[in-house]
Kinemage of the C-alpha trace (Angstrom):
@kinemage 1
@onewidth
@group {chain A} dominant
@subgroup {mainchain}
@vectorlist {calphas} color= white
{ca met a 1} P 128.265 115.591 150.771
{ca ser a 2} L 130.814 117.331 148.740
{ca asn a 3} L 129.482 121.199 148.204
{ca gly a 4} L 126.145 121.421 149.352
{ca val a 5} L 124.050 122.337 152.279
{ca val a 6} L 120.668 120.885 153.342
{ca met a 7} L 118.050 123.629 153.382
{ca glu a 8} L 114.225 123.924 154.232
{ca leu a 9} L 112.014 125.405 151.809
{ca his a 10} L 109.635 127.927 153.352
{ca arg a 11} L 107.253 129.778 151.616
{ca ser a 12} L 108.809 133.081 152.741
{ca ser a 13} L 112.187 132.219 151.383
{ca thr a 14} L 113.357 134.934 149.075
{ca asn a 15} L 114.673 132.345 147.096
{ca trp a 16} L 111.321 130.287 146.703
{ca thr a 17} L 110.335 130.879 142.959
{ca lys a 18} L 114.189 129.808 141.930
{ca val a 19} L 114.196 126.765 144.164
{ca val a 20} L 110.729 125.595 142.860
{ca glu a 21} L 111.580 126.167 139.443
{ca asp a 22} L 114.962 123.881 139.763
{ca ile a 23} L 112.512 121.189 141.662
{ca val a 24} L 109.954 121.362 138.581
{ca arg a 25} L 112.589 120.823 136.224
{ca leu a 26} L 114.511 117.991 138.043
{ca glu a 27} L 110.711 116.200 138.503
{ca lys a 28} L 109.919 116.450 134.608
{ca lys a 29} L 113.478 115.109 133.837
{ca ile a 30} L 113.627 112.410 136.311
{ca phe a 31} L 109.928 111.008 137.039
{ca pro a 32} L 107.654 109.813 134.235
{ca lys a 33} L 104.942 112.045 133.334
{ca his a 34} L 101.943 110.499 135.769
{ca glu a 35} L 104.442 110.190 138.605
{ca ser a 36} L 105.792 113.915 138.388
{ca leu a 37} L 104.573 116.508 140.613
{ca ala a 38} L 105.565 119.364 138.138
{ca gly a 39} L 102.129 120.095 137.596
{ca ser a 40} L 100.973 120.604 140.967
{ca phe a 41} L 103.839 121.090 142.748
{ca asp a 42} L 103.268 124.786 144.369
{ca glu a 43} L 99.536 122.866 145.540
{ca glu a 44} L 101.629 120.201 147.214
{ca leu a 45} L 103.682 122.325 149.361
{ca arg a 46} L 100.717 124.681 150.274
{ca lys a 47} L 99.489 121.263 152.316
{ca asn a 48} L 99.831 121.759 155.919
{ca asn a 49} L 101.636 118.865 157.073
{ca ser a 50} L 104.433 118.690 154.399
{ca gly a 51} L 107.801 119.772 153.949
{ca leu a 52} L 110.380 119.858 151.520
{ca leu a 53} L 114.472 119.701 152.092
{ca tyr a 54} L 116.756 120.267 149.327
{ca thr a 55} L 120.569 120.446 148.598
{ca gln a 56} L 121.859 123.722 147.519
{ca leu a 57} L 125.220 124.071 146.218
{ca ala a 58} L 127.505 126.867 146.517
{ca asp a 59} L 126.476 128.515 143.157
{ca gly a 60} L 122.758 128.605 144.407
{ca glu a 61} L 122.073 125.071 142.283
{ca val a 62} L 119.719 122.651 143.635
{ca ala a 63} L 121.351 119.201 143.479
{ca gly a 64} L 118.185 117.328 145.128
{ca tyr a 65} L 115.421 117.282 147.024
{ca val a 66} L 113.452 115.196 149.419
{ca met a 67} L 109.670 115.702 149.975
{ca tyr a 68} L 107.825 114.270 152.948
{ca ser a 69} L 104.206 114.519 154.746
{ca trp a 70} L 102.981 113.582 157.867
{ca pro a 71} L 98.946 112.973 157.534
{ca ser a 72} L 98.793 112.137 161.043
{ca ser a 73} L 101.133 112.710 164.510
{ca leu a 74} L 102.546 109.120 164.661
{ca leu a 75} L 102.880 108.784 160.325
{ca ala a 76} L 105.151 110.533 158.008
{ca ser a 77} L 105.738 109.609 154.350
{ca ile a 78} L 108.754 110.579 152.345
{ca thr a 79} L 106.668 111.272 148.837
{ca lys a 80} L 109.756 112.104 147.139
{ca leu a 81} L 113.777 111.786 146.965
{ca ala a 82} L 115.531 112.705 143.869
{ca val a 83} L 119.185 113.933 143.141
{ca lys a 84} L 120.547 115.392 139.634
{ca glu a 85} L 122.067 112.524 137.720
{ca asn a 86} L 125.315 114.721 137.746
{ca tyr a 87} L 125.432 114.802 141.569
{ca arg a 88} L 124.572 111.405 142.652
{ca arg a 89} L 127.241 108.939 144.523
{ca gln a 90} L 128.373 112.202 146.202
{ca gly a 91} L 126.172 111.974 149.251
{ca his a 92} L 123.444 114.323 148.575
{ca gly a 93} L 120.294 111.591 148.984
{ca lys a 94} L 122.077 110.342 151.889
{ca ala a 95} L 122.170 113.889 153.466
{ca leu a 96} L 118.671 114.601 152.478
{ca leu a 97} L 117.151 111.373 153.595
{ca glu a 98} L 118.959 111.752 157.050
{ca ala a 99} L 117.849 115.314 157.222
{ca ala a 100} L 113.898 114.259 156.490
{ca ile a 101} L 113.973 111.536 159.185
{ca glu a 102} L 115.650 114.081 161.698
{ca lys a 103} L 112.781 116.510 160.992
{ca cys a 104} L 110.554 113.449 161.377
{ca lys a 105} L 111.759 112.882 164.683
{ca thr a 106} L 111.275 116.634 165.940
{ca ile a 107} L 107.817 116.001 165.412
{ca asn a 108} L 107.514 113.093 167.412
{ca ile a 109} L 106.536 110.985 164.328
{ca gln a 110} L 106.666 107.212 165.039
{ca arg a 111} L 106.856 105.590 161.469
{ca ile a 112} L 108.095 106.618 158.192
{ca thr a 113} L 106.876 104.911 155.196
{ca leu a 114} L 107.762 105.229 151.580
{ca his a 115} L 107.508 103.413 148.344
{ca val a 116} L 110.624 102.552 145.889
{ca asp a 117} L 110.854 100.943 142.594
{ca pro a 118} L 112.431 97.701 143.242
{ca ser a 119} L 114.935 98.202 140.023
{ca arg a 120} L 116.029 101.263 141.530
{ca thr a 121} L 118.695 99.342 143.540
{ca ala a 122} L 120.788 102.473 144.836
{ca ala a 123} L 117.724 104.069 146.271
{ca leu a 124} L 116.753 100.790 147.930
{ca ser a 125} L 120.685 100.219 149.362
{ca leu a 126} L 120.044 104.008 150.668
{ca tyr a 127} L 116.950 103.425 152.519
{ca lys a 128} L 118.231 100.014 153.770
{ca lys a 129} L 121.302 101.501 155.266
{ca his a 130} L 119.240 103.757 157.161
{ca gly a 131} L 117.080 101.057 158.621
{ca phe a 132} L 114.131 101.044 156.472
{ca gln a 133} L 112.668 97.273 155.959
{ca val a 134} L 110.366 95.987 153.124
{ca asp a 135} L 107.053 95.704 154.285
{ca ser a 136} L 105.350 94.386 151.113
{ca leu a 137} L 105.549 94.521 147.318
{ca ile a 138} L 102.608 96.421 145.638
{ca lys a 139} L 101.911 95.347 142.255
{ca ser a 140} L 101.342 97.883 139.213
{ca tyr a 141} L 102.011 100.557 142.112
{ca tyr a 142} L 103.721 102.996 139.344
{ca ser a 143} L 102.361 101.349 136.120
{ca ser a 144} L 100.646 98.180 135.139
{ca asp a 145} L 104.768 97.011 134.666
{ca arg a 146} L 106.091 98.819 137.389
{ca asp a 147} L 105.668 97.633 141.039
{ca ala a 148} L 106.838 99.164 144.249
{ca tyr a 149} L 108.213 98.286 147.685
{ca arg a 150} L 106.691 99.640 150.466
{ca met a 151} L 109.149 100.231 153.287
{ca phe a 152} L 108.894 101.625 156.620
{ca leu a 153} L 111.121 102.973 159.492
{ca asp a 154} L 109.879 102.592 162.811
{ca phe a 155} L 111.105 104.859 165.783
{ca asp a 156} L 111.249 103.435 169.438
{ca ser a 157} L 108.695 105.228 171.789
{ca asp a 158} L 109.919 105.803 175.052
Protein backbone atom coordinates (compact mmCIF):
# COMPACT_ATOMS: atom_id res chain seq x y z
CA MET A 1 0.00 0.00 0.00
CA SER A 2 1.55 3.25 -1.07
CA ASN A 3 1.47 6.29 1.14
CA GLY A 4 -1.23 5.29 3.60
CA VAL A 5 -1.72 3.98 7.09
CA VAL A 6 -4.68 2.02 8.43
CA MET A 7 -6.24 3.77 11.41
CA GLU A 8 -9.11 2.92 13.73
CA LEU A 9 -11.81 5.54 14.11
CA HIS A 10 -12.77 6.31 17.70
CA ARG A 11 -15.44 8.75 18.82
CA SER A 12 -12.77 10.60 20.79
CA SER A 13 -10.58 11.05 17.68
CA THR A 14 -9.74 14.69 17.05
CA ASN A 15 -10.38 14.18 13.33
CA TRP A 16 -13.72 12.35 13.82
CA THR A 17 -15.81 14.92 11.93
CA LYS A 18 -13.44 15.16 8.95
CA VAL A 19 -13.06 11.38 8.62
CA VAL A 20 -16.81 10.77 8.86
CA GLU A 21 -17.49 13.52 6.29
CA ASP A 22 -14.91 11.97 3.90
CA ILE A 23 -16.46 8.53 4.33
CA VAL A 24 -20.00 9.81 3.84
CA ARG A 25 -18.89 11.47 0.56
CA LEU A 26 -17.30 8.18 -0.51
CA GLU A 27 -20.47 6.26 0.43
CA LYS A 28 -22.62 8.57 -1.68
CA LYS A 29 -20.30 8.27 -4.66
CA ILE A 30 -19.78 4.49 -4.64
CA PHE A 31 -23.00 2.95 -3.37
CA PRO A 32 -26.53 3.35 -4.75
CA LYS A 33 -28.73 5.44 -2.46
CA HIS A 34 -30.59 2.42 -1.04
CA GLU A 35 -27.26 0.72 -0.13
CA SER A 36 -25.53 3.77 1.29
CA LEU A 37 -25.19 4.36 5.00
CA ALA A 38 -24.53 8.07 4.41
CA GLY A 39 -27.76 9.11 6.12
CA SER A 40 -27.28 6.85 9.15
CA PHE A 41 -23.52 6.67 9.40
CA ASP A 42 -23.25 8.29 12.82
CA GLU A 43 -25.96 5.97 14.17
CA GLU A 44 -24.14 2.90 12.79
CA LEU A 45 -20.91 3.95 14.49
CA ARG A 46 -22.66 4.41 17.85
CA LYS A 47 -23.48 0.70 18.02
CA ASN A 48 -21.50 -1.08 20.73
CA ASN A 49 -20.22 -4.00 18.72
CA SER A 50 -19.02 -2.23 15.60
CA GLY A 51 -15.75 -0.90 14.30
CA LEU A 52 -14.42 1.20 11.48
CA LEU A 53 -10.92 1.21 10.06
CA TYR A 54 -9.80 3.66 7.40
CA THR A 55 -6.73 4.36 5.30
CA GLN A 56 -5.35 7.82 5.90
CA LEU A 57 -2.94 9.25 3.37
CA ALA A 58 -0.04 11.55 4.23
CA ASP A 59 -2.14 14.63 3.42
CA GLY A 60 -4.94 13.46 5.74
CA GLU A 61 -7.24 12.30 2.93
CA VAL A 62 -9.24 9.11 3.50
CA ALA A 63 -8.51 6.61 0.69
CA GLY A 64 -10.91 3.92 1.88
CA TYR A 65 -12.57 2.25 4.84
CA VAL A 66 -13.94 -1.00 6.18
CA MET A 67 -16.85 -1.25 8.59
CA TYR A 68 -17.52 -4.39 10.59
CA SER A 69 -19.67 -5.56 13.48
CA TRP A 70 -19.86 -8.55 15.76
CA PRO A 71 -23.42 -9.30 16.82
CA SER A 72 -22.24 -12.26 18.88
CA SER A 73 -19.01 -13.37 20.47
CA LEU A 74 -18.47 -15.92 17.69
CA LEU A 75 -19.59 -14.15 14.51
CA ALA A 76 -18.54 -10.93 12.81
CA SER A 77 -19.73 -9.33 9.61
CA ILE A 78 -17.90 -7.01 7.25
CA THR A 79 -20.68 -4.62 6.33
CA LYS A 80 -18.78 -2.23 4.05
CA LEU A 81 -15.40 -2.07 2.35
CA ALA A 82 -14.78 0.74 -0.10
CA VAL A 83 -11.78 2.45 -1.67
CA LYS A 84 -11.90 5.67 -3.68
CA GLU A 85 -11.64 4.94 -7.36
CA ASN A 86 -8.33 6.76 -7.87
CA TYR A 87 -6.70 4.72 -5.05
CA ARG A 88 -7.81 1.27 -6.18
CA ARG A 89 -5.29 -1.43 -7.13
CA GLN A 90 -2.73 0.13 -4.76
CA GLY A 91 -3.22 -2.27 -1.84
CA HIS A 92 -5.60 -0.17 0.24
CA GLY A 93 -8.48 -2.70 0.07
CA LYS A 94 -6.10 -5.53 0.94
CA ALA A 95 -4.68 -3.63 3.92
CA LEU A 96 -8.14 -2.73 5.20
CA LEU A 97 -9.46 -6.28 4.86
CA GLU A 98 -6.39 -7.72 6.61
CA ALA A 99 -6.71 -5.18 9.43
CA ALA A 100 -10.40 -6.02 9.91
CA ILE A 101 -9.61 -9.75 9.97
CA GLU A 102 -6.92 -9.16 12.60
CA LYS A 103 -9.29 -7.05 14.72
CA CYS A 104 -11.84 -9.89 14.61
CA LYS A 105 -9.17 -12.40 15.60
CA THR A 106 -8.24 -10.32 18.66
CA ILE A 107 -11.80 -10.61 19.99
CA ASN A 108 -11.82 -14.37 19.31
CA ILE A 109 -14.36 -14.31 16.51
CA GLN A 110 -14.67 -17.73 14.87
CA ARG A 111 -16.39 -16.73 11.60
CA ILE A 112 -16.54 -13.58 9.49
CA THR A 113 -19.29 -13.20 6.91
CA LEU A 114 -19.85 -10.67 4.16
CA HIS A 115 -21.97 -10.11 1.07
CA VAL A 116 -20.62 -9.16 -2.33
CA ASP A 117 -22.16 -8.50 -5.72
CA PRO A 118 -20.92 -11.29 -8.05
CA SER A 119 -20.21 -8.69 -10.73
CA ARG A 120 -17.64 -6.97 -8.48
CA THR A 121 -14.87 -9.27 -9.62
CA ALA A 122 -12.00 -7.35 -7.98
CA ALA A 123 -13.71 -7.51 -4.58
CA LEU A 124 -14.60 -11.16 -5.05
CA SER A 125 -11.00 -11.97 -5.96
CA LEU A 126 -9.68 -10.07 -2.92
CA TYR A 127 -11.97 -11.96 -0.56
CA LYS A 128 -11.09 -15.34 -2.07
CA LYS A 129 -7.35 -14.58 -1.82
CA HIS A 130 -7.88 -14.06 1.91
CA GLY A 131 -9.63 -17.40 2.37
CA PHE A 132 -13.28 -16.39 2.12
CA GLN A 133 -15.51 -19.03 0.55
CA VAL A 134 -18.85 -18.61 -1.19
CA ASP A 135 -21.62 -19.99 1.00
CA SER A 136 -24.58 -19.26 -1.26
CA LEU A 137 -26.06 -16.96 -3.86
CA ILE A 138 -28.81 -14.76 -2.47
CA LYS A 139 -31.21 -13.67 -5.19
CA SER A 140 -32.32 -10.01 -5.21
CA TYR A 141 -30.15 -9.17 -2.19
CA TYR A 142 -29.28 -5.62 -3.24
CA SER A 143 -32.27 -5.01 -5.51
CA SER A 144 -34.65 -6.96 -7.69
CA ASP A 145 -31.97 -7.33 -10.36
CA ARG A 146 -28.83 -7.57 -8.19
CA ASP A 147 -27.86 -10.72 -6.34
CA ALA A 148 -25.13 -11.27 -3.77
CA TYR A 149 -22.79 -14.01 -2.75
CA ARG A 150 -22.78 -14.68 0.96
CA MET A 151 -19.18 -15.48 1.86
CA PHE A 152 -17.49 -16.66 5.03
CA LEU A 153 -14.08 -17.10 6.59
CA ASP A 154 -13.70 -19.55 9.46
CA PHE A 155 -10.88 -19.53 11.98
CA ASP A 156 -9.58 -22.63 13.69
CA SER A 157 -10.73 -22.83 17.28
CA ASP A 158 -7.77 -23.92 19.36
